[in-house]
N, C-alpha and C positions, 0 to 999 in steps of 0.2 A: 461388416466393419472390420473384422479381424483380418480380412484379406488386403486391407489398404497398405500394410507395410510389406507385403510380399511381392517382389518384382515379377516373378514368374516369367512367362513368355511375353507379357504385355508391357511394353516399355513406353507407350505413349502417355501423355498427361491425362490423368483421370480426375474428375470432379465429383464429389459426393455432397449432395445437399440435404441437410437435416431440416425438416419443416414441421411446424406445429405451433399451437397457440402459446401465448406468453405464460411462463410459469411451469411449463412441462419439463424443463430440464435440458433444453437443447445445448446451452453453453456448457453445462456440467458434463454431458455426454461427449461433446467435442473436446473438452479439456482432458477427459479420461483417455480418449483415443489418442490425442496428441501426446500425452505423457507416456503412453504405452509404446508408441511406435516411433517417436522422434529420433531415437538413437540409431534407427535404420536408415536415416537420411543424412546427407552431408551438411545440410543447413535447414533451419526451420524457423517459422515465425507464427505468432498468434496475435491477431489484431482485431479490434472492434471498430464497427462502422457507425452505428447509431442512426437516428432519424434525420439528423442534419449533418450529413457527412462532410468532413473537412478533408478533401481528397489529397491535399499536399501532406497533411499530417499522417493520413493513412499510408500513403506511399513511403513516407519517411519511416514510419513504424515498421513496415515490411522490410525496408532496406536495412534498418538497424538490426532487426531480428535475424536476417540471413547473413549478417556479418559485414555490412557496409557501414563505414564510419558515419556517426550522426552529424559530423561537421562537414559533410560533403558540400562542395560549392554549389551544387544544383539543388540544395535543400528547398528552395522556394520556386523552382521551375518545374512544373508538372511534366512537361514533355521530356526534359532532360532526366528527371528522376526515372521515368519509364524506360528510357534508353539505357541508363546506368544499371537498372535492375535486370533488364533483358541480357545485357552483356555479362553481368555478374552470375546470373543463373544458367548461362550457357554451359553445357557439359556438366551440370550439377544435378544430382537427384535431391530435390527439395520437397519439403512439406510446409504448406501454408494453410492456416485456418483463418477464414474471414467470418467473424462472428457478428450477428445482428444486422444482416442486410435488410434494407427496407424497400429498395427500388432497383430496377434493372439498370438504370443509368450509372449508378455507382459501380455495379459489377462490371459493366462494359469498360469502364476506365481501368479498374483493377486488372481485368483480364488481359489488357494490352501489355502489362508488365510481366505476366506469368508465361514465360516462354516455354513452349513444348520442346524440351531438349531431348526427348526420346530416351530419357534415363530412368523412367519409372517414377516420375514426380507425381505427387498427390496434392489435391486441394480439397479442403472441407469448408462448406459454407453452412451457416445457420440462418434461418429466416422464418417469419410467420406467414409469408405469402407463398402460396403454391405457384403462382405465376412467376415470381422471382426465382424460386427453386427450379422451375422448368427452364428458365433462361440460363441459369448457371450450368445446368447439366444437359444442355441441348445437344452437345457433341460428346459422345463416348462417356456419358455421365450416368449418375444413379441418384434417385431420390429416395431418402429414408424418411417415412412419415411417422413421427412420434405419436403415440397414443397415450391417453390417461392411464394411470396405474390401475391395476385390478384391485378389488376390495382387499384381498389378502396382502398384496404388496403395500397398499396404503396403510393397512394396520401395522405391518412390520416396520415401515418407515416411521410411523407415529410413535410406536413403543420404543424403538431404538433411539429416537431423538429426545423423547420426553423422559424416559426412565433408564436408558442404557441397556435394555435387554429386549429380547425378541418376543417374549410371551407376557401377557398381562398378569401382574401379581395383585390386581385389585378387582375381584369379581363384581363388586357392587357398582363398578363404573362401566362394565361391559356394554350394557344396553345403550347408555347415553353416548359412549364412544362410537358405537356403530352408527348412530344417527348423525353424529358430528362428521364422521368420515363420509357418510352418504352425501352430505351437503358440500363437502370439499371436492367431490366429483373426480377423485383421482389426480388432482392437480398438486404436484409435489411442493410447490411454493406455498400453497395454502396449508397443506398438511404440516410443513416444517414450521410455519408461523404460528399455527394453533398449538402445536406440540410444545413450542418454546413458552407460550403463554400458560399452558396447563402443567408444565413439568414439575412445579412445586405445589400443585393443588390436588388434594385428595378428597376434598369435600364434594359430595355429589351435587349439592345445591349450586356450587360454583360452576360445575360442568354444565348443569342445566341452564344457568344464566348465559354461558357462552353459546350453547346450542341455540337458544332463542334469539340471541343477538346476531347470529350469522345471517339469518334471512334466507330467502329462497332465490337469490339472484342467479344462482348457477344454472338454473333451468333456462333462463333467458340469455345470459351472457356469461360464458364459462371463465372469463378472465377480467371481469370488471367489477360488478356490484358485490359479488361474494368476497373478492379479494379486498375491496374497499372496506367492507364490514369487518373482515378479519383484522386488517391492519388498524382500523379504528379501535377495535378491542385491545389490541396489543399496545397501541399508543396511549390510550387512557389508563392503562395499568402500569405505565412507567412512572417512577418517581420524577419529581419536577426537574431535577438537574439532568436526568437522562432524556426527558422530553426536549429540553433545550439542545442537547447534543444531537438528537435525532433530527430536529428541524434544521439545524445548521448544515446538515448534509445537502440541503436544497441549494446551497451556494454553488455546488459543483455541477458541471454538465454531465450528460449521460456518458457512461463508460470511462469516467475519469478515475485514475488511480489516486486515492486519498491517503496521505500519510497518516500513520497511526497517532501522531502527536498533535494533530490539528486542533483537537478540543482543548488540550492543555495550553498550547502557546497562545490561543485566542481567549484564554481566561474562562472557558466554559466548564472546566474541571480544575479542581485544586490539586496541588502536588500530593496532598494526603491520599487522594484517590489512587494515584499511581503507586504509591508506596504500600497500599493495602494489599496484603498477599492474596486476599480474596478476589482482587481485581487484576491479578497478574496477567490474565489473558490479553489485556490491552497491549502488553509488551511483546506478545508472541508473533504478531503479524506485522510485517513492515508496512503494508498498505492494504486498503480494501477498495472494493467497488460496490456500487449499489445497483441492484436489479432495476431495470427501467420501470417495471410496474410499481415497485416500491418508491422509486424516485418521483414518479408522477404524483403519487399520494402525498409524499413529503412536501413537494413544491406547493401543492394546493393547500395543505395544512399550514405551512409556513406563511403563506399569503393570508389565509383566513385569520391567523393570529397576529398579523402584521409583524412577523419576525424577520422574514426575508422577502424582498420583492425581486423576482427573476424576470429579466428581459431577454428576448431571443430564445426563450424556451418554447418547446412544442406543446406544452401542456395547455389545453383549451380551458377557458372559463376561469383562469386564475388571475384576476386583476384586483387592483386596490386603488382607492382614492384617499388613503390615509397619508399622513406624513411618513415618508420612507426613512427608516433608520439603517437598514442593511440592504444594499443594492448589489445584485449579481447580474452581470451582463455577459452573455455568450455571443461574442462577435466573431465567431470562427469562420463564417461563410464570407463570400466576397461582398455581399451587400451589407450596409451599415444598419445597425439596430436602431429603430426609431424609439425615442423616449416619449411616451404619451404626455400630452400637456396637462392631463388630470393629476399627474404625480407631483407631489410637493417634495422636492429634493433639498430643501433648505436646511434640513436637520440630519442629513445622511452622516452616519458615524462610521460605516463600514462599506468599502467599495471593492468589489472583485470583478476583474475584467479578463475574459479568456479570448484569445485570438488576435484581434487587431485593436489599436487605440480607438476610443470613442471620438465622435466629433466634438462632444463637450469636453472641455479641459478638466483634468483632475483637480486643478487649482480653483475651480468653481465650487468645489466641496470644501468649504472653509472649516468645517468642524470634524474632519476625518480623524478617527483614531486608528482605523485598520485600512491598509491599502495593499491589495493582493493583485499583482499583475502577471498574467501568464500569456506572454506575447509570442506569436509565431514570427513576426517580421521585426524590423528594426524599430527601436523606440525613438530614434531621432534625438531631439533635444528636450525630450519629455521632462528630464530632471534638471533642466537649466535653472529653475527657480524652486528647487525642492525645499528650500528653507521656509517657504510660505506655508508648508504643511506642518507647522510647528507643534500641532496637537498630536501628531502621529505617535502611537505606541507600538504598532506592528507594521513592518514593511517586508513584503516578500516580492522578489523579482525572479521570474523564470523566463529566460530568453538567452539562447546560446549566442545571439548577436550582441548582447550587452557585455562589453569588455572593460568597463570602468565604472567607478562610483565617483560622483562629483565631490569636490572638497567641501562644498556647503552642506553635505550630509551631516557634518559635525554640529550643525546648528539645530538639529532635531533633538532638543534637550530632554524630551519626554519619551524617546524611543526606548522600548524594552526588548523588542525582538527584531533582529535583522537576519533575513534568510535569503542568501544569494547562492545556494547550492547549485542551482541549475542555470548558472551564467558562465561567462568566460572571463570573469574578473580575475586577474592574476595578482594584483597588488592593491591592498586596502589603502585609502588615502590617509595621510598622517593625522587628519582631523578626526579620525575614528575614535581617538582616545578622549575626545570631548564628550562622548556619549556615556556619561557617568551613571545613567540609569539602565544601561544595557545589561539585560540579564541573560539573553539567549543569542548566541552568535552561531549561525549555521552557514558554513562555507564549503567549497569543494576542496579536494586535495591539491588543486593547482594554486590555490589562493594563499598569498603570504602577506605578512605585515611589512610595512616599509622599513627601511634600515634605521630610521630615527625613532621608531615606536616599538613597544613591546606589548604583549598581551596582558601582562601584569598591571598595566596602567588602567585597564578596565576592571576596576576593583569589585564591581557588583555582579560580575558574570556568575551565573548559576549553571548554564549549559553551554558546552562547546561540542560541535559535531563536525566530523570529517577533517580535523586538523592534522596536517601532515608535518612530520618532523624530519627534516633532511639531515644528512650526515654532519654538516657543519654546525647545525643548530642544536644538536641533541643535548649537550650539557646545559646550555643557557636556557633553552625553552622548557626543559623539564624542571629547572629551578624556578622559572617564571610560574609554572602551573602551581607549585607549592605555595606561592604567595596569594593565590586566589582562594581565600578562606571560605567564600560562599559557594564555591564550585560544587555541584552535585552530580552533574552528568558530563562525561568526557568520552568522546570517540576519537581516538588518535591512531594514526598510521605511522609506523617507523619505516623510514626509507634508507636503504644502503648503509648499515652500520659498518664501522671500520673493521671490527673483528667480533668473534664470538664473545669475548670478554666485554666489549662495549655493549653488545646486545643484551647480555645478562644484566649489565649495570643499568641500562635504560629501563628494562622491564622491572627490575627490582626497585628502582627509584619510584616508578609509577605505583607499584603495589604498596610500598612502604610509606610514602609521604602523603598519599591522598586518602587517608582513612576516613575523611568526611564525605566521600563520594557515595551516592546511592547507585550510580550506574556507570560502569567502566568497561569500555571496549578497546582492546589493544589489537591492532591488525599489523600484518607484515606485508610490505611491498618491496622488499629487497630482492636481489638476484641470488642471494645465498640460501642454501637449504639447511639453515641452522636448526638444531634440535636442542631445546633448553632444559636445564634442570633447575627447578624452582625451590628445592628444599632448603637452600641456604638463605632464602629470603622469608621474612615473617611480616605479615600485615599487622600494623599497630592495633592494639586493643584499647578501647572498644572499637569495633569496625561497623560502619553504617551500611556497607554494601548490600544492596538488594538484587542487583543484576551484575554478573561478571561474564564477559566474553573475552577469552584469550584465544584469538584467532591466529595462533602460532602452533608449532609442533613442540610438545613437551615430552620428556622421556617417561614420566610417571606423574601420578597425582601427588602433590606435596602433602605432607602430614598436616600442615597448618590449615589446609582447606576444610578439614572435618570440623573445625571449631568456628566456622563462619556462621554464626547463629541466625543472621538475618537474611542470608542469601535465598532468594526465591527462584531466580532464573540463572542457569549456568551453562555455558557453552565451552567445550574443551576439545582440542585435537591432541590425541595421545598416540605415541609411536606404536606401543604394544600394550594392550590392556592386561593387567595382572589381577589376581584375586584380591590382593591388598588394596588396589585402586578402588575396586567396588566397595570394599569395607569402609574406606575413608569417605567416599561420596555418600554412602548410605547413612553415615552418622550426621549429615547436615540436617538439622531438625526442621527447617522451614522450606526445604527444597521442593518446589512445585513443578518446575520444568527443567529437564536435563537433556541436553543434546551432546552426543559424543561422536567423534569421528576417529577412526583408528585403522591401522593396517591389519590388525588381527589381535588374537588373544593368546594366552599361554597354551602351547600345543594345539593351536588352532581353535581354542574354545574360549568363550566368554560366558561365565555362569553367574546368573543373578537369581537369588532366591530370598525367601522371607527373612532368613537370618541376617540379611544385609540391611534390614530395616527399611529405609526410605519411607518414613512414617507419613510424610505429607505429599509424596510425589503423585502428580496427576497426569503429567505429560512426559513421555520418554521417546527420544529419537536416537537410533543407533545406525551409523553408516560404517560398514566394514569394507576395507580394501581401498579407501581413499582418504585423503586428508585435505580438508578445506578447498574443495573444488567448486563450492557454491559461489553465487554471485554477490551475496551480501546478506546482512541481517538487519 
């Protein structure tokens, strides 16, 4: 694997196929290799395929990964996409990972786009099928067969995940641990799941209960019955509100990137959960994906509980004849998903559609509270009668071909969440201000309010994300924000300030006037390389901030930051770290997560020791030699 990034004398395209059963860690290995060697290539992409491959989406994902605009006109033409990719990759040394291949047909299509440019390009595939792996690596390729972990490695992984150290500190658990690991059969996914379940359990009776519940399925099927038993154990040990969150993941298709706020905006978690510093980890990841073995289990469990009914899923035996309340339709392939006549859809409250519109109109679902549309193609006149969905509380639209919202959207008087981040909508209709119950507005940086409306007219807003403030709007918009007394989360981008003084003023106004915020993210999209000094500004007291991201370059950590008593998550970009900066940050009593980016320290050194306190810190990330070159948080 280590030789993948070394061009050497062999410049032809090489394909390495990682093959093994589910849960062995194929994707994890591919990810590690990808992260290690990607800097040695001129462009790189990591894409997932899944059991029901949407080839247009896969080709688009590869195109976006290697630097082709996501708005390319050929976005829905498979042949044109292949030709565009081949032309783009010509004379480039590229790295592409194709994860979770299930059949050779999908590979044959992808292979057409991966031009052999004789520049030392590399392709990595992962699959459970030896036949598929052989097909991928049939010419100048290599198959790497993953094996289960050895007993010693299994034990190391369990102890590291359960207790944070490599040797057991609990001698009375040694025998039962060995038996549990024996049943896990070296399967990392099984070991990690069990270790999470037992991480806070030190009573030997509880460990024996888990041992007896796992069963002996591993001897017959290494990635089915045992994993099902282990997942069932974990599921039934969850508190009720987390069981609900767990089952809600069944709404999403395989390999889908799930935003970390999905449970909050759908009312499955309360805001108090997010503000609890013990649950700050939900804030640390932008998105997550669910392993397909776990997703299969979740979908069946959600159907058993009549929590979510999934159509277009590959999971066998998961059907229902109950009244459906939450319906998820994966319509990503060319053929339409058939709705069984046995399903009673008269009481559907939540509808999620991925791929293409259903033959059944969304307006047939008269009691919808939640509508989530992730479309690949045009929506046509889908929203011509949107006012008929007057019970809607949550509306998410994801389609780059959607470039407007109808005026009648203002008639959705119960709407609380509007998410159009992944659309091409540039101007919100003036009727948006009629949505007086709207609490969450998620838009892209391209989206603006119309000239006759202002954001302050939406008086009940609690969350605003991806709001861009242009040069001409800076004074008025920042003043409008201060009128939103219920605002708790704000993610704002500053575009092209007039001068450094204006820049200081904008940032200072945000910090001073929004003391009721829980979550503030300030980003810079200007062409200037300004470096700010924040000592002259003071956040009003008391300050409610739990999360603060200042994605700008500052000269030093301001003194007032040390008294932000509620801050749990902090991101800063500092020109040069000094010892006094560390002292100020260490004084923040509730700080759990700290991410710093800097060009360096005093005399090339950054020293952090126990005297700096950091009494609550659990996660620390330090990047030296760069300032905010990441893609987003």
